[in-house]
GUBADREN-608135 format. One line per field, with one value per residue (C-alpha): residue number from 0; residue in one letter; y, x, z. Coordinates in Angstrom, 2 decimals. Layout:
seq = (NUM	...)
type = (A	...)
v = (Y	...)
u = (X	...)
w = (Z	...)
! end
This chain:
seq = (0	1	2	3	4	5	6	7	8	9	10	11	12	13	14	15	16	17	18	19	20	21	22	23	24	25	26	27	28	29	30	31	32	33	34	35	36	37	38	39	40	41	42	43	44	45	46	47	48	49	50	51	52	53	54	55	56	57	58	59	60	61	62	63	64	65	66	67	68	69	70	71	72	73	74	75	76	77	78	79	80	81	82	83	84	85	86	87	88	89	90	91	92	93	94	95	96	97	98	99	100	101	102	103	104	105	106	107	108	109	110	111	112	113	114	115	116	117	118	119	120	121	122	123	124	125	126	127	128	129	130	131	132	133	134	135	136	137	138	139	140	141	142	143	144	145	146	147)
type = (X	X	X	X	X	X	X	X	X	X	X	X	X	X	X	X	X	X	X	X	X	X	X	X	X	X	X	X	X	X	X	X	X	X	X	X	X	X	X	X	X	X	X	X	X	X	X	X	X	X	X	X	X	X	X	X	X	X	X	X	X	X	X	X	X	X	X	X	X	X	X	X	X	X	X	X	X	X	X	X	X	X	X	X	X	X	X	X	X	X	X	X	X	X	X	X	X	X	X	X	X	X	X	X	X	X	X	X	X	X	X	X	X	X	X	X	X	X	X	X	X	X	X	X	X	X	X	X	X	X	X	X	X	X	X	X	X	X	X	X	X	X	X	X	X	X	X	X)
v = (-36.01	-35.96	-33.08	-33.73	-32.29	-34.00	-36.86	-37.28	-33.82	-33.08	-31.33	-27.40	-26.91	-27.93	-26.75	-24.90	-25.49	-29.79	-30.77	-31.71	-31.94	-28.41	-28.24	-24.77	-24.77	-25.40	-23.12	-20.11	-17.70	-16.13	-12.91	-14.41	-16.49	-19.64	-21.73	-23.07	-25.49	-23.56	-25.07	-22.27	-24.35	-24.18	-20.54	-19.96	-21.67	-20.12	-16.32	-17.52	-18.46	-15.97	-13.16	-15.23	-14.37	-11.03	-11.10	-13.06	-10.64	-7.25	-9.50	-9.79	-6.18	-4.96	-7.68	-6.46	-2.77	-3.23	-5.25	-2.22	0.62	-1.16	-1.96	1.79	2.41	0.41	1.59	4.78	3.92	2.17	5.08	7.39	4.69	4.84	7.82	8.58	5.69	8.31	11.01	9.01	7.31	11.44	12.78	10.35	10.02	13.24	16.33	15.28	15.28	18.20	20.53	18.81	18.00	16.77	15.30	13.95	10.32	8.68	5.96	2.97	4.01	5.27	2.14	0.17	2.34	2.94	-1.03	-1.30	0.77	-0.30	-3.79	-2.93	-0.57	-3.71	-6.13	-3.78	-3.02	-7.60	-7.56	-5.05	-6.80	-10.10	-7.64	-6.68	-10.37	-10.50	-7.72	-8.84	-12.25	-11.23	-8.33	-11.42	-13.98	-10.48	-10.37	-14.51	-13.84	-11.02	-13.25	-15.60)
u = (-32.36	-34.76	-34.71	-32.48	-35.51	-38.07	-37.48	-40.98	-40.31	-37.34	-34.67	-34.66	-31.10	-28.01	-26.58	-23.03	-21.18	-22.57	-23.53	-26.80	-30.67	-32.97	-36.52	-37.99	-39.36	-36.03	-33.85	-32.39	-30.12	-27.31	-28.01	-25.09	-27.60	-26.43	-27.90	-27.67	-29.41	-30.05	-27.73	-25.92	-22.16	-22.93	-24.40	-20.54	-18.76	-21.09	-20.16	-16.56	-16.47	-17.90	-15.41	-12.43	-13.77	-13.76	-10.36	-9.16	-10.99	-9.89	-5.99	-6.56	-7.79	-4.41	-2.26	-4.34	-3.40	0.38	0.76	-0.67	0.93	4.41	3.57	2.81	6.46	8.28	6.19	6.93	11.00	11.18	9.93	12.57	14.71	13.64	14.06	18.04	18.51	17.24	19.48	22.43	22.17	21.35	24.49	26.62	25.94	24.29	25.16	28.66	30.62	28.62	29.17	32.25	32.70	35.50	33.65	30.98	30.49	31.77	29.82	30.51	30.50	26.91	25.95	26.91	25.25	22.00	21.83	21.77	19.15	17.20	17.56	17.05	13.80	12.78	13.34	11.12	8.34	8.45	8.46	5.37	3.26	3.65	2.68	-0.01	-1.30	-1.29	-2.68	-5.69	-5.55	-5.90	-9.19	-10.84	-10.03	-11.37	-14.26	-14.66	-14.77	-17.14	-20.29	-19.43)
w = (-3.61	-0.35	2.44	5.45	7.71	6.05	4.50	2.51	0.43	-2.33	-2.31	-3.80	-3.05	-1.04	1.95	0.38	3.79	4.99	1.49	2.66	0.30	1.48	1.20	0.70	3.63	5.53	2.75	4.44	1.50	3.57	1.09	-1.40	-3.91	-2.17	0.47	4.06	5.85	9.11	10.62	13.28	12.03	8.30	8.78	10.05	7.45	4.87	6.43	6.64	3.42	1.80	3.56	2.05	-1.83	-0.98	0.84	-2.67	-4.83	-3.37	-3.61	-7.16	-7.72	-5.82	-8.08	-11.34	-10.83	-9.86	-13.03	-15.25	-13.13	-13.77	-17.37	-17.93	-16.37	-18.28	-21.45	-20.72	-20.11	-23.27	-25.33	-23.86	-24.79	-28.03	-28.40	-26.74	-29.69	-32.21	-30.88	-30.46	-33.57	-35.14	-33.33	-34.52	-37.73	-39.09	-36.38	-34.90	-38.35	-40.15	-37.33	-37.20	-33.25	-32.49	-29.25	-30.74	-30.96	-34.45	-36.17	-34.24	-31.06	-32.07	-33.51	-30.25	-27.98	-30.29	-30.97	-27.40	-26.01	-29.32	-27.73	-24.73	-25.61	-27.32	-24.12	-22.19	-24.23	-24.54	-20.93	-20.87	-23.15	-20.36	-18.02	-19.38	-19.98	-16.06	-15.14	-17.26	-16.05	-12.61	-13.18	-14.33	-11.33	-9.30	-11.37	-10.99	-7.29	-7.29	-8.77	-6.02)
! end
C-alpha cells in the first residue's frame, strides 16, 4: 500500500479513521499508539473514538464492581441461612427434646424448615458463582478497552 499523499512512498501505517495508507512523514500519532493521516476530520474521529473507549471501560469496571459486591452480599446471606438451618435442626432434634420445651418445633417441622433454608442457601451459593463469573467477564472487558 502506498501513502495517500506521497504515491511513490510505501505506507507504514493505516489511518484509524479513514483507512488510507500513511508514510512516516505523514504519520500523526494521537497519543494512544494509533495513527491518523493528519486530516482534521480523522483527528476528530480518533478523539471521539478514544472518548467512547474510556466511557465503555469505566462502565465495564463499574459493572464488575457491582456484580462482585452483589456476589459478596449473597454469599453472606447464604452463610446466615446455613447457620439458621443448623440452628433449627439442633433445636428440633437435640435441644427441644432434651429440655422438654413444649413450644419447640418437632422433628418434622425442623426437617421441613431446615430443608427449605438449606435449599435456599444452596441456590444463593450457585447464583453467587454465576455473579462472580459475570463480574470477571466485565473486568476482562475493562482491561481490553484499557489497552486500546
